[in-house]
Steps between C-alpha positions, in 0.01 A plus 500: 500500500719811445676684782261795455195275525643341816540845653135580422387171655708561813366853532139384471564244779613781729183705451287575811244230582210740565319760295584608149860481386682706242830426325564555132854584391645154430169356385460786258831422335387144430140575402590801290305740723476586870246291686392536861454155649179447696432256779159340461241606756232272640221652292358330196299587194249337269625217283715672243457250218150417385522148358159528336621798302812332366338434163432873470874555500575264213452790261744710704789294365481721194536806725808349664656451158399852396661674799819290509688717244421809710654370824819695449674823591341661806264204546749223423453350848138412417474129420231337286310220674525146368127445550253793530280462808206683653555689826148628550502400868751767602320740734574841648324822596401781269388855567315543829594147604291325236591133450637429152640210301649501152157397372397862561749606231361266234551625147817690588862409449652543848848578626469384862772637728552435873684770694565635848626830640791324676621352170754738346482356143120524521513864601736575213281338233162636613530826299577291189195279561298818538644625170403177323145527630488865397608427143348155438214467748156453343193281516724233345808529723578584862798499732367342821757584768409327828664630817572235766608718794374362830282748689261768383494700175675811633859416410446378140264788428754751635773349283287521185419865578866585566608349167206638298382152407135576431415309183501157663198359677546444874512125565600342830554169678626560853482125572769426236274216388537589133880476531476168685272358230746595227788360702324164521459512122875554462448851365623716789803485724541874562387847407417646263329218315320567173266281296370567150148361456298490180140618468371156607694509827768259380862545609734543203822634657644592838803637680643580842685831523448850359482620141469833320130467433457833322767407242436435132587133561225468762246678283581271206457196727159620617393567142604149397310349795189686391529356153696771327 
């Protein structure tokens, strides 16, 4: 283990034992982007991986191969998965508190992003996510940005208004269950976390940390995930 990695490990051990924790500087140097580490809460979520749907994701191996050449530049931190898997059980709230899972987005390629108002890298990338939705959003693609602030909707809604982020749907999980489910799947250790899902709900690539989502690199990646 390098000296820098040891420093990150030591710093994480010194984090407060209660609530959400945030530290990114050293971790960002290693991961290639700033990440805010999150302490798991006691709340859960539906089973993230649907074993019965695993066969559905066999065809997604072609999508993984198709997007791999586009994981570069501003989205170089995105990593292709070794085995595509369904994550239909992830649940959160939609507009007016309606219960949703990824099944409700069937037929769309999805860029699922978890964020919080206390996460500085998240706040910085939200306008770019909004820009990607504005330019590429359609009945075939959507940026699904899920806020995981604990409490009511007031703070995240105020932040979105202050930053003129109005093209994204308002999705919430104040229990942090969706984060905990992804953590158990080895897909999330901090915020922001972003998953690229194909139109069958199969995971094809993921990353922890921010990216410039309104860049040409990100748009090319989305296009490749949609089949060109």
